[in-house]
N, C-alpha and C positions, 0 to 999 in steps of 0.2 A: 504494500500500500504506500502511503506517503513516506518520504525520506528526509531525515536530517533537519527537522524542525522541532520545536518544543513539544513536549508531551501533550499539552492542551491543544495546540494547533493540529497536531497529527490526529488526536482523537476526534476532533471536529471534522476534519477533512475525510478521514477514513469512514466515519459514521455516515456522512453524506454520500460518499461513493458506494458504500455497502448498501445503503437504502436504494440507490439507483440500480445497482446490480439486481437486488432482490425484486425490484419492480418490473424487471425485464424491459425497461424503457430505454432504448439505445440513445434517443435524443437527450434524455435526462442524464444518462451516463456520460456522454461526450460533453455536454454542457457543464456538468459538475467538474470533470477533469480540467476543462478550459477555464471556467470562471474562478474556481478555487485554486488553480495551479497545482493540482495533485500530481505528484511525481511517481505515480504507480507504474511498476514494470508490467509488461505483458498485457497492456490494455486491449490490443488487437485480439489476443486469444480470449480475454474475458468477454469482449463484444461478440466474438464468434459463439462462445458458449451460451451467452444470453440469447442470441438470435435463434440458435438451434433449440434451446429449451422452450422458447416462445412458440416456435414452429410446431413442436411436438406437444404443445399444451402442457408443458411441465412446469416446474417451479424450482427456484433456487432458495436455499436456506443457509443462514449463517450457523456454522458449528462453533467457531471460536474466533475472537479477535484479541490480539495482544500487541505489545510493543517491546522493543529491545530494552526499554527501561526496567521491565520486570526482572531482567537478568543483570544488566549493567548498573542499575540504580542511578544512571545518568538521565535526568529528565529534560536536559537542555537541548539535546539533538538525538531524537529517536527515529527508529524505523518501525512502521506499522506492518503487521502481518495478519492475514485472515485465512480461515479455512471455511470454504463454502461447498455445498453439495447440491448437485442438480438431480432432480427426480423427474422421470418420464412416465 
């Protein structure tokens, strides 16, 4: 998810992006990436998964969201991570 911003900023950005992913709304997903300047890796693959999940009337659910701060205890520059699952 987001990279190298404060814990608070990363939590906010990641939450917005996760909500867009779960909604299966590609426009919302890309708008969130752009407007919030989220530095998520693999956004093309995420968009592909969203598109296929929507096409097959599936859903995506969040399993877990975390940040590097949970291990490093450095809350000034964290990386966000999330595990999501698609159901068809």
